[in-house]
TINU-617977 format. One record per residue (C-alpha): residue number from 1; residue in one letter; x, y, z. Coordinates in nm, 2 decimals. Layout:
N
(NUM,A,(X,Y,Z))
...
//
This chain:
364
(1,M,(1.75,-0.92,-0.16))
(2,I,(1.42,-0.80,-0.07))
(3,Y,(1.37,-0.42,0.01))
(4,R,(1.08,-0.24,0.22))
(5,T,(1.02,0.12,0.22))
(6,L,(1.10,0.36,0.51))
(7,P,(0.77,0.53,0.51))
(8,K,(0.89,0.91,0.58))
(9,S,(1.18,0.91,0.34))
(10,G,(1.10,0.65,0.06))
(11,A,(1.45,0.49,0.13))
(12,Q,(1.45,0.12,0.03))
(13,I,(1.57,-0.07,0.31))
(14,S,(1.70,-0.43,0.30))
(15,V,(1.48,-0.67,0.50))
(16,I,(1.79,-0.83,0.66))
(17,G,(2.02,-0.59,0.79))
(18,L,(2.36,-0.64,1.00))
(19,G,(2.34,-0.60,1.37))
(20,G,(2.64,-0.48,1.56))
(21,A,(2.81,-0.80,1.70))
(22,L,(3.11,-0.83,1.45))
(23,E,(3.45,-1.00,1.57))
(24,Y,(3.72,-0.79,1.51))
(25,G,(4.00,-1.01,1.58))
(26,A,(4.36,-0.90,1.55))
(27,D,(4.36,-0.72,1.23))
(28,G,(3.99,-0.66,1.16))
(29,Q,(4.00,-0.85,0.84))
(30,E,(3.72,-1.08,0.92))
(31,A,(3.49,-0.79,1.05))
(32,E,(3.56,-0.59,0.69))
(33,A,(3.51,-0.90,0.49))
(34,T,(3.18,-0.97,0.67))
(35,I,(3.07,-0.61,0.59))
(36,A,(3.17,-0.63,0.23))
(37,L,(2.98,-0.97,0.19))
(38,A,(2.70,-0.82,0.32))
(39,M,(2.67,-0.54,0.08))
(40,E,(2.75,-0.76,-0.21))
(41,K,(2.46,-0.96,-0.11))
(42,G,(2.25,-0.66,-0.13))
(43,V,(2.24,-0.56,0.25))
(44,N,(2.22,-0.18,0.29))
(45,Y,(2.13,-0.14,0.66))
(46,F,(2.38,-0.15,0.94))
(47,D,(2.32,-0.09,1.33))
(48,L,(2.63,0.03,1.50))
(49,A,(2.53,-0.03,1.87))
(50,M,(2.82,-0.26,1.96))
(51,G,(2.92,-0.40,2.25))
(52,D,(3.28,-0.34,2.14))
(53,P,(3.41,-0.04,1.99))
(54,A,(3.68,-0.23,1.80))
(55,P,(3.50,-0.30,1.50))
(56,F,(3.40,0.06,1.42))
(57,P,(3.69,0.15,1.21))
(58,A,(3.62,-0.17,0.99))
(59,Y,(3.27,-0.03,0.89))
(60,G,(3.47,0.31,0.79))
(61,N,(3.69,0.11,0.58))
(62,A,(3.43,-0.11,0.42))
(63,F,(3.20,0.20,0.34))
(64,Q,(3.49,0.41,0.16))
(65,G,(3.33,0.50,-0.18))
(66,S,(3.00,0.35,-0.09))
(67,R,(2.86,0.55,0.21))
(68,S,(2.55,0.68,0.00))
(69,K,(2.43,0.35,-0.06))
(70,V,(2.40,0.23,0.28))
(71,Y,(2.19,0.34,0.59))
(72,L,(2.34,0.37,0.95))
(73,Q,(2.17,0.33,1.27))
(74,M,(2.39,0.52,1.53))
(75,H,(2.30,0.54,1.90))
(76,F,(2.31,0.85,2.13))
(77,G,(2.37,0.69,2.47))
(78,A,(2.62,0.42,2.35))
(79,N,(2.94,0.54,2.53))
(80,Y,(3.27,0.40,2.43))
(81,K,(3.48,0.60,2.69))
(82,D,(3.81,0.41,2.80))
(83,G,(3.77,0.17,2.50))
(84,K,(3.47,-0.04,2.63))
(85,Y,(3.08,0.00,2.59))
(86,G,(2.88,0.17,2.85))
(87,W,(2.56,0.34,2.85))
(88,S,(2.49,0.72,2.93))
(89,I,(2.24,1.00,2.86))
(90,E,(2.46,1.27,3.01))
(91,L,(2.47,1.52,2.72))
(92,E,(2.84,1.59,2.73))
(93,D,(2.91,1.21,2.70))
(94,V,(2.69,1.15,2.46))
(95,K,(2.85,1.45,2.24))
(96,R,(3.19,1.31,2.30))
(97,S,(3.08,0.94,2.22))
(98,M,(2.91,1.05,1.90))
(99,E,(3.20,1.28,1.76))
(100,W,(3.44,0.97,1.81))
(101,Q,(3.17,0.73,1.63))
(102,L,(3.13,0.94,1.33))
(103,S,(3.52,0.99,1.31))
(104,A,(3.59,0.60,1.35))
(105,V,(3.33,0.53,1.07))
(106,K,(3.47,0.82,0.85))
(107,T,(3.13,0.98,0.81))
(108,D,(2.98,1.31,0.87))
(109,Y,(2.59,1.25,0.88))
(110,I,(2.38,0.97,1.04))
(111,D,(2.08,0.81,0.87))
(112,I,(1.89,0.74,1.18))
(113,G,(2.00,0.89,1.51))
(114,F,(1.87,0.69,1.82))
(115,L,(1.80,0.76,2.15))
(116,H,(1.97,0.45,2.28))
(117,C,(1.83,0.15,2.48))
(118,I,(1.56,0.35,2.68))
(119,D,(1.38,0.13,2.89))
(120,E,(1.29,0.32,3.20))
(121,E,(1.04,0.62,3.22))
(122,A,(1.28,0.80,3.41))
(123,D,(1.54,0.78,3.15))
(124,L,(1.29,0.88,2.90))
(125,N,(1.20,1.19,3.09))
(126,R,(1.57,1.26,3.14))
(127,A,(1.62,1.23,2.74))
(128,L,(1.30,1.44,2.67))
(129,N,(1.36,1.70,2.92))
(130,D,(1.73,1.75,2.99))
(131,G,(1.85,1.84,2.63))
(132,L,(1.94,1.50,2.45))
(133,L,(1.62,1.47,2.22))
(134,Q,(1.68,1.86,2.16))
(135,H,(2.02,1.80,2.07))
(136,I,(1.95,1.52,1.81))
(137,T,(1.66,1.75,1.69))
(138,D,(1.91,2.03,1.64))
(139,L,(2.16,1.79,1.46))
(140,K,(1.86,1.67,1.23))
(141,N,(1.79,2.06,1.16))
(142,A,(2.13,2.09,1.05))
(143,G,(2.14,1.81,0.81))
(144,V,(2.35,1.59,1.03))
(145,V,(2.09,1.32,1.15))
(146,H,(1.85,1.26,0.88))
(147,H,(1.59,1.06,1.10))
(148,I,(1.52,1.04,1.47))
(149,G,(1.47,0.68,1.63))
(150,L,(1.42,0.50,1.96))
(151,S,(1.58,0.17,2.08))
(152,T,(1.39,0.02,2.35))
(153,H,(1.23,-0.31,2.48))
(154,T,(0.94,-0.17,2.67))
(155,P,(0.62,-0.11,2.49))
(156,Q,(0.51,0.19,2.73))
(157,I,(0.82,0.35,2.64))
(158,A,(0.78,0.31,2.29))
(159,N,(0.41,0.44,2.31))
(160,K,(0.51,0.75,2.50))
(161,M,(0.77,0.82,2.24))
(162,L,(0.53,0.78,1.96))
(163,D,(0.27,1.01,2.13))
(164,T,(0.55,1.29,2.09))
(165,G,(0.59,1.24,1.70))
(166,A,(0.94,1.29,1.72))
(167,I,(1.05,0.94,1.58))
(168,D,(1.05,0.80,1.21))
(169,V,(1.20,0.46,1.33))
(170,L,(1.16,0.22,1.63))
(171,M,(1.40,-0.04,1.72))
(172,F,(1.23,-0.30,1.92))
(173,S,(1.29,-0.67,2.02))
(174,I,(1.06,-0.89,1.81))
(175,N,(1.06,-1.27,1.83))
(176,A,(0.82,-1.56,1.93))
(177,A,(0.95,-1.60,2.28))
(178,Y,(0.91,-1.22,2.39))
(179,D,(0.58,-1.19,2.20))
(180,Y,(0.45,-1.49,2.40))
(181,N,(0.57,-1.38,2.74))
(182,Y,(0.90,-1.58,2.74))
(183,G,(1.25,-1.44,2.84))
(184,E,(1.41,-1.15,2.99))
(185,Y,(1.28,-0.89,2.74))
(186,A,(0.92,-1.03,2.71))
(187,I,(0.79,-0.69,2.85))
(188,G,(0.43,-0.65,2.78))
(189,R,(0.13,-0.89,2.70))
(190,A,(0.09,-1.01,2.35))
(191,E,(-0.18,-0.81,2.25))
(192,E,(0.01,-0.48,2.38))
(193,R,(0.30,-0.58,2.19))
(194,A,(0.08,-0.64,1.86))
(195,N,(-0.09,-0.30,1.91))
(196,L,(0.23,-0.15,1.91))
(197,Y,(0.35,-0.28,1.59))
(198,R,(0.00,-0.18,1.42))
(199,R,(0.04,0.14,1.57))
(200,C,(0.38,0.21,1.41))
(201,E,(0.25,0.10,1.09))
(202,A,(-0.04,0.33,1.11))
(203,Q,(0.20,0.63,1.20))
(204,G,(0.43,0.56,0.96))
(205,V,(0.71,0.46,1.18))
(206,G,(0.93,0.18,1.06))
(207,I,(1.06,-0.10,1.29))
(208,T,(1.37,-0.24,1.29))
(209,V,(1.41,-0.57,1.47))
(210,M,(1.66,-0.65,1.72))
(211,K,(1.72,-1.00,1.91))
(212,P,(1.51,-1.20,1.63))
(213,F,(1.66,-1.52,1.76))
(214,A,(1.62,-1.42,2.15))
(215,A,(1.97,-1.42,2.20))
(216,G,(2.00,-1.76,2.02))
(217,Q,(1.75,-1.92,2.26))
(218,L,(1.51,-1.99,1.98))
(219,L,(1.75,-2.18,1.77))
(220,S,(1.81,-2.46,2.03))
(221,D,(1.58,-2.74,2.13))
(222,Q,(1.73,-2.72,2.47))
(223,L,(1.69,-2.35,2.53))
(224,S,(1.36,-2.27,2.37))
(225,P,(1.06,-2.20,2.57))
(226,F,(0.89,-2.41,2.30))
(227,S,(1.12,-2.73,2.35))
(228,R,(1.15,-2.72,1.97))
(229,A,(1.41,-2.50,1.78))
(230,M,(1.29,-2.26,1.55))
(231,T,(1.51,-2.22,1.22))
(232,I,(1.67,-1.89,1.12))
(233,P,(1.41,-1.84,0.83))
(234,Q,(1.14,-1.90,1.05))
(235,C,(1.24,-1.64,1.30))
(236,I,(1.30,-1.38,1.03))
(237,Q,(0.97,-1.46,0.89))
(238,Y,(0.79,-1.41,1.21))
(239,A,(0.96,-1.09,1.26))
(240,L,(0.89,-0.97,0.91))
(241,D,(0.51,-1.08,0.92))
(242,K,(0.45,-0.80,1.20))
(243,P,(0.30,-0.48,1.10))
(244,G,(0.54,-0.17,1.05))
(245,V,(0.86,-0.39,1.02))
(246,L,(1.11,-0.28,0.79))
(247,S,(1.43,-0.49,0.85))
(248,V,(1.57,-0.76,1.08))
(249,L,(1.90,-0.71,1.23))
(250,P,(2.07,-1.03,1.35))
(251,G,(2.39,-0.98,1.54))
(252,V,(2.63,-1.19,1.32))
(253,R,(2.98,-1.21,1.41))
(254,N,(3.16,-1.32,1.10))
(255,R,(3.07,-1.42,0.74))
(256,K,(2.97,-1.78,0.84))
(257,E,(2.68,-1.63,1.06))
(258,L,(2.59,-1.38,0.79))
(259,T,(2.55,-1.64,0.52))
(260,A,(2.33,-1.84,0.78))
(261,A,(2.11,-1.53,0.83))
(262,L,(2.08,-1.47,0.46))
(263,S,(1.97,-1.85,0.40))
(264,Y,(1.63,-1.67,0.46))
(265,L,(1.64,-1.54,0.10))
(266,S,(1.65,-1.88,-0.05))
(267,A,(1.42,-2.08,0.18))
(268,A,(1.08,-2.21,0.07))
(269,P,(0.76,-2.10,0.23))
(270,S,(0.74,-2.41,0.38))
(271,E,(1.11,-2.36,0.55))
(272,R,(0.96,-2.04,0.66))
(273,D,(0.65,-2.15,0.83))
(274,Y,(0.66,-2.10,1.20))
(275,G,(0.30,-2.24,1.27))
(276,H,(0.43,-2.51,1.53))
(277,I,(0.45,-2.22,1.78))
(278,A,(0.09,-2.15,1.80))
(279,M,(0.06,-2.44,2.06))
(280,F,(0.22,-2.21,2.29))
(281,A,(0.04,-1.88,2.24))
(282,P,(-0.08,-1.73,2.56))
(283,P,(-0.47,-1.67,2.60))
(284,D,(-0.45,-1.29,2.45))
(285,A,(-0.30,-1.43,2.13))
(286,Q,(-0.53,-1.72,2.06))
(287,E,(-0.77,-1.67,1.77))
(288,R,(-0.61,-1.36,1.64))
(289,C,(-0.46,-1.34,1.31))
(290,V,(-0.08,-1.32,1.30))
(291,Y,(-0.06,-1.28,0.92))
(292,C,(0.15,-1.58,0.88))
(293,N,(-0.07,-1.71,0.58))
(294,H,(-0.04,-2.08,0.69))
(295,C,(-0.38,-2.10,0.56))
(296,Q,(-0.26,-2.06,0.21))
(297,P,(-0.36,-2.14,-0.06))
(298,C,(-0.71,-2.01,-0.05))
(299,P,(-0.94,-2.18,-0.31))
(300,S,(-1.08,-1.85,-0.39))
(301,G,(-0.75,-1.67,-0.43))
(302,L,(-0.77,-1.44,-0.14))
(303,D,(-0.45,-1.33,0.05))
(304,V,(-0.62,-1.41,0.38))
(305,G,(-0.31,-1.26,0.59))
(306,L,(-0.28,-0.94,0.41))
(307,I,(-0.64,-0.89,0.41))
(308,N,(-0.65,-0.93,0.80))
(309,K,(-0.35,-0.68,0.83))
(310,Y,(-0.53,-0.42,0.64))
(311,Y,(-0.82,-0.47,0.83))
(312,D,(-0.65,-0.44,1.16))
(313,L,(-0.43,-0.16,1.05))
(314,A,(-0.76,0.03,0.93))
(315,R,(-0.93,-0.01,1.28))
(316,A,(-0.58,0.13,1.42))
(317,G,(-0.67,0.44,1.23))
(318,D,(-0.44,0.40,0.94))
(319,T,(-0.62,0.53,0.63))
(320,L,(-0.35,0.43,0.39))
(321,A,(-0.42,0.06,0.48))
(322,A,(-0.80,0.10,0.42))
(323,D,(-0.72,0.24,0.08))
(324,H,(-0.47,-0.05,-0.01))
(325,Y,(-0.75,-0.28,0.12))
(326,R,(-1.02,-0.14,-0.12))
(327,H,(-0.76,-0.16,-0.42))
(328,L,(-0.70,-0.54,-0.36))
(329,A,(-0.81,-0.74,-0.67))
(330,L,(-1.00,-1.00,-0.42))
(331,R,(-1.13,-0.87,-0.11))
(332,A,(-1.32,-1.03,0.21))
(333,G,(-1.64,-1.01,0.01))
(334,S,(-1.49,-1.28,-0.24))
(335,C,(-1.50,-1.53,0.07))
(336,T,(-1.73,-1.83,-0.04))
(337,G,(-1.71,-1.96,0.33))
(338,C,(-1.53,-2.28,0.22))
(339,G,(-1.37,-2.32,0.55))
(340,H,(-1.03,-2.42,0.42))
(341,C,(-0.85,-2.14,0.62))
(342,D,(-1.05,-2.21,0.92))
(343,S,(-0.92,-2.58,0.92))
(344,R,(-0.58,-2.48,0.85))
(345,C,(-0.49,-2.18,1.07))
(346,P,(-0.27,-2.30,1.35))
(347,F,(-0.38,-2.00,1.57))
(348,H,(-0.74,-2.12,1.57))
(349,V,(-0.89,-1.80,1.39))
(350,P,(-1.23,-1.86,1.27))
(351,Q,(-1.13,-1.69,0.93))
(352,S,(-1.44,-1.73,0.74))
(353,G,(-1.64,-1.55,1.01))
(354,R,(-1.38,-1.31,1.01))
(355,M,(-1.39,-1.25,0.63))
(356,Q,(-1.78,-1.15,0.71))
(357,E,(-1.67,-0.90,0.96))
(358,I,(-1.42,-0.76,0.74))
(359,R,(-1.68,-0.73,0.45))
(360,D,(-1.92,-0.58,0.70))
(361,Y,(-1.65,-0.31,0.80))
(362,F,(-1.57,-0.20,0.48))
(363,G,(-1.92,-0.21,0.36))
(364,E,(-1.90,-0.46,0.07))
//
């Protein structure tokens, strides 16, 4: 497993987590076996926003003796009244539901407590002004919630929440379809979405990724907006290449689907390469580095994608990224202008010219 650091705590988070879509079945054995296999393979990050409350006890059983080794996303607003999923940000509904969730999972604390699925400004205002955020903050002060998060599909809502400084984690839908304006949750222009990811990294807010396969559409030639399927490793790599991303959380139903998601870890770089989608990039995503490193290897040894990422983040106000750039063994000033990266970039970024721009920005 590969791990990334949650900026505001230092926690090491597995880059592949488990989304809340487990099949419970008659006795819950498959759900428990899937969770156990995930932990055996190094997965330590679990999202508990589920469309069916039945799997909750399976998590509680699987985590016995290992609770301190895993990180749980639990959602204030996911309501399981009457044995089925619903959405409510009425404070009393939220309190009742969370009390039940904690009991079902057999835990007394929440690693990341999320404002759940806030996509409309009116709902955000209610969450901020009618006591819900204050309730989660009170639980954080009491040690019950360790970090506060927001789950949304809407860049505008995410940015408004970032303005408050209240969250440490953003759960957001990231995939090539949504980023390129295809699909139900393709909210915001490509550049607006890219700027959100950069802002999160600059502010030390980690991103956990929902819907990495666009509800399975990207895995099908017939359903993909690109008329060509992406593979699971390509979809996961696409999300992990975005600034700020900590973990990708595919909604797996069983051990077979979990094993398919974990195939990313053994996939060769060529199997993770998603450069073929570049021909579908909208105008505001053309000639912009997406840090895919399709241009590698650089004849001079530069990590072109990382240099670009640190530059974009530094311009977004990330002083740590600027410091990381200055400590690279090879920086933009080492570029010879050979044009190798220009010829290989599927997004048509004039990288050799950009290296000059980056060199001038950092005063090399």
